C-alpha positions in Angstrom: 0.0 0.0 0.0 1.4 3.4 -0.9 1.4 6.1 1.8 1.3 9.8 0.7 3.8 12.1 2.3 2.8 15.3 4.0 3.9 17.2 0.8 1.8 14.9 -1.3 -1.3 15.5 0.8 -0.8 19.2 0.6 -0.6 19.1 -3.1 -3.8 17.2 -3.4 -5.5 19.6 -1.1 -4.4 22.6 -3.1 -5.5 21.3 -6.4 -9.2 22.2 -6.0 -8.3 25.6 -4.6 -6.0 26.4 -7.5 -8.8 25.3 -9.9 -11.2 27.8 -8.3 -8.6 30.7 -8.3 -8.6 31.1 -12.0 -8.1 34.7 -13.3 -11.3 36.5 -14.3 -12.3 39.8 -15.7 -15.4 41.9 -15.2 -18.1 42.4 -17.8 -20.8 45.0 -17.8 -23.6 44.7 -20.3 -26.6 47.0 -20.8 -30.1 46.0 -21.8 -32.6 48.6 -22.8 -36.2 47.8 -23.9 -38.9 50.5 -24.3 -41.6 48.3 -22.7 -39.7 46.6 -19.9 -37.5 47.7 -17.0 -34.0 48.6 -18.3 -31.1 46.8 -16.6 -27.5 46.0 -16.7 -25.6 42.8 -16.1 -22.4 42.8 -14.1 -20.5 39.5 -14.0 -17.1 37.9 -14.3 -15.7 35.6 -17.1 -12.5 33.6 -17.3 -9.7 35.6 -18.9 -8.7 32.7 -21.1 -12.3 32.1 -22.2 -14.7 35.0 -22.1 -17.7 32.8 -22.9 -17.5 31.1 -19.4 -19.0 33.0 -16.5 -17.2 32.5 -13.2 -17.8 34.4 -10.0 -20.4 36.9 -8.7 -23.3 37.8 -11.0 -25.8 40.7 -10.7 -28.6 42.3 -12.8 -29.3 45.9 -11.7 -32.3 48.0 -12.6 -31.1 51.2 -14.2 -33.9 53.4 -12.9 -33.4 52.5 -9.3 -29.9 51.1 -9.2 -31.3 48.3 -7.2 -30.5 44.6 -7.9 -33.0 42.4 -9.8 -31.0 39.2 -9.6 -27.9 38.2 -7.7 -25.9 35.0 -7.5 -22.8 33.1 -8.5 -21.4 31.2 -11.4 -19.0 28.3 -11.2 -17.4 27.4 -14.5 -20.3 28.7 -16.5 -23.0 27.2 -14.4 -25.2 28.7 -11.7 -24.1 27.7 -8.2 -24.7 28.5 -4.5 -27.4 30.9 -3.2 -29.3 33.1 -5.6 -31.7 36.0 -4.9 -34.3 37.5 -7.2 -35.8 41.0 -6.3 -38.9 42.9 -7.2 -38.5 46.1 -9.3 -39.0 49.0 -6.9 -37.3 51.5 -4.7 -36.7 48.9 -2.0 -34.7 45.7 -2.2 -37.6 43.4 -1.8 -36.9 39.7 -2.2 -39.1 37.9 -4.8 -37.4 34.4 -4.6 -34.3 32.9 -3.0 -32.7 29.4 -3.1 -29.7 27.4 -4.1 -28.4 26.3 -7.5 -26.0 23.4 -8.1 -24.6 22.5 -11.5 -27.0 25.0 -13.2 -30.1 23.5 -11.6 -32.3 24.7 -8.7 -32.0 22.3 -5.7 -33.5 22.1 -2.2 -36.2 24.2 -0.9 -36.8 27.6 -2.6 -38.8 30.4 -1.0 -41.1 32.8 -2.9 -42.5 36.0 -1.5 -45.2 38.5 -2.4 -44.3 42.2 -3.0 -45.4 42.9 0.6 -42.8 40.5 1.9 -45.1 37.7 2.8 -43.9 34.1 2.3 -46.2 32.8 -0.4 -44.7 29.4 -1.3 -41.9 26.9 -0.6 -41.0 24.3 -3.2 -38.4 21.5 -2.9 -36.8 21.2 -6.3 -34.8 18.1 -5.3 -37.8 16.1 -4.2 -40.2 17.9 -6.6 -42.6 18.6 -3.8 -44.7 21.5 -2.7 -43.7 22.3 0.9 -45.9 25.2 1.7 -48.4 27.3 -0.3 -50.4 30.4 0.7 -51.4 31.8 -2.7 -51.6 35.5 -3.3 -54.8 37.0 -4.8 -55.3 36.3 -8.5 -57.9 36.8 -11.2 -56.9 33.5 -12.8 -59.8 31.0 -12.6 -59.9 27.2 -12.5 -62.7 24.7 -13.2 -62.9 21.0 -13.8 -63.0 19.7 -17.4 -66.4 18.9 -18.8 -68.0 15.9 -17.0 -65.4 15.7 -14.2 -65.9 16.1 -10.4 -65.4 19.5 -8.8 -61.8 20.4 -8.0 -60.7 19.9 -4.4 -57.3 21.6 -4.9 -56.7 24.1 -7.7 -53.6 23.9 -9.8 -50.5 25.5 -8.3 -47.9 27.6 -10.1 -44.4 26.8 -8.9 -43.1 30.1 -7.6 -46.6 31.4 -6.7 -49.0 33.7 -8.3 -46.9 36.8 -7.5 -44.1 35.3 -9.6 -46.6 34.5 -12.4 -48.1 38.0 -12.4 -44.5 39.4 -12.5 -43.6 37.2 -15.5 -46.8 38.2 -17.4 -46.1 41.9 -16.8 -42.5 41.6 -18.0 -43.5 39.6 -21.1 -46.6 41.5 -22.3 -46.2 44.0 -25.2 -48.8 46.4 -26.4 -49.6 45.5 -30.0 -48.8 48.4 -32.5 -52.2 48.0 -34.2 -54.0 48.5 -30.8 -51.8 51.6 -30.1 -52.4 53.2 -33.4 -56.2 52.8 -33.0 -56.1 53.7 -29.3 -57.8 50.3 -28.4 -57.5 48.4 -25.2 -59.5 45.9 -23.1 -59.4 42.5 -21.5 -58.5 39.4 -23.4 -58.9 36.1 -21.7 -56.9 33.0 -22.7 -57.9 29.5 -21.6 -56.0 26.3 -21.7 -56.3 22.7 -20.4 -53.8 21.7 -17.7 -53.5 17.9 -17.9 -53.1 15.6 -14.9 -49.4 15.4 -15.5 -49.1 19.2 -15.4 -48.6 19.7 -19.1 -50.6 22.6 -20.7 -52.4 22.3 -24.0 -55.5 23.4 -26.1 -54.7 27.1 -25.8 -57.5 29.3 -27.1 -58.9 32.9 -26.8 -62.1 32.8 -24.8 -62.7 36.6 -24.7 -61.6 38.6 -27.7 -60.6 42.2 -28.1 -59.0 42.3 -31.5 -56.4 44.7 -32.9 -53.6 42.2 -32.2 -54.4 42.0 -28.5 -55.7 38.4 -28.7 -52.6 37.2 -30.4 -50.3 38.9 -27.9 -52.3 37.5 -24.9 -52.1 34.0 -26.5 -48.4 34.3 -27.0 -47.7 35.3 -23.4 -50.1 32.6 -22.0 -48.1 30.0 -23.9 -44.8 31.4 -22.8 -45.6 31.3 -19.1 -47.6 28.1 -19.0 -44.7 25.9 -18.0 -44.3 25.2 -14.3 -47.7 24.2 -13.1 -48.6 21.5 -10.6 -52.0 19.9 -11.5 -55.3 20.1 -9.7 -56.3 17.2 -7.5 -59.4 15.3 -6.4 -59.3 12.7 -3.7 -55.5 13.2 -3.4 -55.0 12.2 -7.1 -53.9 14.6 -9.9 -56.6 15.5 -12.4 -57.0 17.7 -15.5 -58.4 21.2 -15.1 -59.4 24.2 -17.2 -57.4 27.4 -16.6 -58.3 30.9 -17.8 -55.9 33.9 -17.5 -57.2 37.5 -18.1 -54.8 40.0 -19.8 -55.5 43.7 -19.3 -54.4 46.2 -22.0 -55.0 49.8 -20.9 -54.5 52.9 -23.0 -53.0 55.7 -20.9 
């Protein structure tokens, strides 16, 4: 059996430390969109390969100079604790949790804008730990011929997160702007018992490109639902999301 000397043990110990101490350089990138909050990214990349992020990462709202996202990259992959913040004058946490190897792991916490804990979800076990849903105008009902829902579908991250995503994704259609038209479009879809969305359709129409935009956003944010349940078993459900387009 071979026995390592003290020097050999020290060398093995230093190897992972040396691999983490690679030289980096800072990158600042600006993103400016007329419809959405403007922000900049601040992060570090490896000096010998500027496509690989490594080190601290931040997104900062330009209007308030407050962070919108903060975390850490390890060799191009998200790692350690990450925080997401609401857009506003105060640094209000929207979500926080841990990444490992670019994937969320363990229990994540999601908060309302008022600072109330809305949901806890365990990404490792794929289990809902706690849910106290915020108010929403999204409606749920059983599919035709099925029993009444005992538990409504749950959006992973909470309704506060879903409303935030919708607000950030929605664009006012040029045709509606030119004609000074607004209103409420409602998009429905079927959420299957396995949590997969389908059968998207406009159930309340406005026209002027608004229906198409509402449908686009509904499809974009439809991933990440836990299905409804009856008697402790997952079942399909109908979901309807209203989209408000207001002319100011």
